[in-house]
C-alpha positions in Angstrom: 253.3 130.4 127.9 250.9 130.5 130.9 247.3 131.0 130.3 245.2 133.6 132.0 241.5 133.1 132.9 239.1 135.8 131.9 235.4 136.3 132.2 233.3 137.7 129.4 229.7 138.6 129.2 227.8 138.0 125.9 224.3 138.6 124.7 222.2 135.5 125.1 221.8 135.3 121.3 225.5 135.3 120.7 226.1 132.8 123.5 223.5 130.5 121.9 225.2 130.7 118.5 228.6 129.9 120.1 227.1 127.0 122.1 225.6 125.5 118.9 228.9 126.0 117.0 230.8 124.3 119.8 228.4 121.4 119.7 228.8 121.2 116.0 232.6 121.3 116.2 233.5 119.5 119.4 230.2 117.4 119.9 229.4 118.8 123.3 228.2 122.1 124.7 230.8 122.2 127.5 233.5 123.1 124.9 232.2 126.6 124.3 235.3 128.1 126.1 237.5 126.0 124.0 235.8 127.3 120.9 236.2 130.9 122.1 239.9 130.2 122.8 240.3 128.7 119.3 238.6 131.8 117.8 240.8 134.1 119.7 244.0 132.4 118.7 243.0 131.9 115.1 243.0 128.1 115.3 239.4 128.1 114.0 237.4 130.6 111.9 234.0 131.9 112.9 231.2 130.7 110.6 230.1 133.4 108.2 226.4 134.1 108.1 224.5 133.2 105.0 223.6 136.1 102.7 219.9 136.1 103.6 220.7 136.6 107.3 223.1 139.5 106.5 220.6 141.1 104.2 217.6 140.8 106.4 214.2 141.0 104.9 214.5 141.1 101.1 212.2 142.9 98.7 211.0 141.4 95.4 213.2 143.8 93.6 216.3 142.6 95.5 215.4 138.9 94.8 214.8 139.7 91.2 218.1 141.6 90.9 219.9 138.7 92.6 218.5 136.2 90.0 219.6 138.5 87.1 223.0 139.0 88.8 223.4 135.2 89.0 222.4 134.8 85.4 225.0 137.3 84.2 227.6 135.6 86.4 226.9 132.3 84.8 227.0 133.8 81.3 230.3 135.5 82.1 231.7 132.2 83.3 230.6 130.6 80.0 232.4 133.4 78.1 235.5 132.9 80.1 235.5 129.3 79.2 235.6 130.3 75.5 238.8 132.4 75.9 241.8 130.8 74.3 245.1 132.3 75.4 248.2 131.7 73.3 251.8 132.2 74.1 254.1 133.1 71.3 256.8 130.4 70.9 258.9 130.2 67.8 257.7 131.7 64.5 255.9 128.4 63.6 254.7 127.3 67.0 252.2 129.3 69.0 251.0 127.1 71.9 248.1 127.6 74.2 248.2 128.3 77.9 246.2 125.4 79.1 247.3 124.0 82.4 245.1 124.9 85.4 247.9 126.8 87.1 248.8 128.8 84.0 245.1 129.7 83.4 244.6 130.5 87.0 247.4 133.0 87.2 246.6 134.4 83.7 243.0 135.0 84.5 243.8 136.1 88.1 246.1 138.8 86.8 243.8 140.1 84.1 240.7 140.1 86.3 242.4 141.7 89.3 243.8 144.5 87.1 240.4 145.1 85.5 238.6 145.0 88.9 241.1 147.4 90.4 240.2 149.8 87.5 236.5 149.5 88.3 237.1 149.9 92.0 239.2 153.0 91.5 236.4 154.6 89.4 233.7 153.6 92.0 235.8 154.6 95.0 236.2 158.2 93.7 232.7 158.7 95.0 231.4 155.4 96.4 228.4 157.1 98.0 227.4 158.6 94.5 227.3 154.9 93.4 224.9 154.1 96.2 227.4 152.1 98.2 227.9 152.2 101.9 231.7 152.1 101.6 234.6 151.8 99.1 235.1 148.7 97.0 238.0 146.5 98.0 241.0 146.2 95.6 243.4 143.4 94.9 246.9 144.2 96.1 248.4 141.2 94.2 247.4 142.8 90.9 250.5 143.3 88.8 252.5 140.7 91.0 250.8 137.5 89.9 253.7 136.3 87.8 256.0 136.8 90.7 253.7 134.8 92.9 253.4 132.1 90.3 257.2 131.9 89.8 257.8 131.5 93.5 255.5 128.5 93.4 256.8 126.9 90.2 260.5 126.1 90.3 261.0 126.0 86.5 260.2 129.7 86.4 262.9 130.8 88.9 
C-alpha cells in the first residue's frame, strides 16, 4: 500500500513530549515521524500520563482520601485471598477451585457482575453522585465461562 506524506502542526509542548518519547523508544530524536506513524497505525501505544499529572494540583483532602482508598483496596485484596471457592463433585468429594485460571475467571465473573450492578445504580444519575460522566461497565460479565471454555480445550 503506498504511503502518503502529510504535514501536521503540533503545540510545542506536545511536540517535545513526542520527541522525548521517540528518543526513549528509538534512541534518536529523528524518529519522531516514525513514532507518530506507529501511533497512528496502532503499532505502539501512547504513554499514559501518571495520575498526578492528570489530576493537577492536589489538595490535602484529595491526598488523604487517596491514602484511605489505597488502604481499603489492600484490605479488600487480603479479604479476597481468604475466599475459598468449592466446586461440588460427588457426594463425598467437594474440591476447591484453586488453579490460577479457575480463580481468575471465577473472581472476574463475580466482580464484573457486582461492579455492573454498582455502575447501573451510579449511572442512573452520575452527576448526583458527583461524577463528571457515567461509570464504565464490563461487557464480558455473564460471558466469562464462555471465554474460559474457548481458552481451555477440556471445557469444549
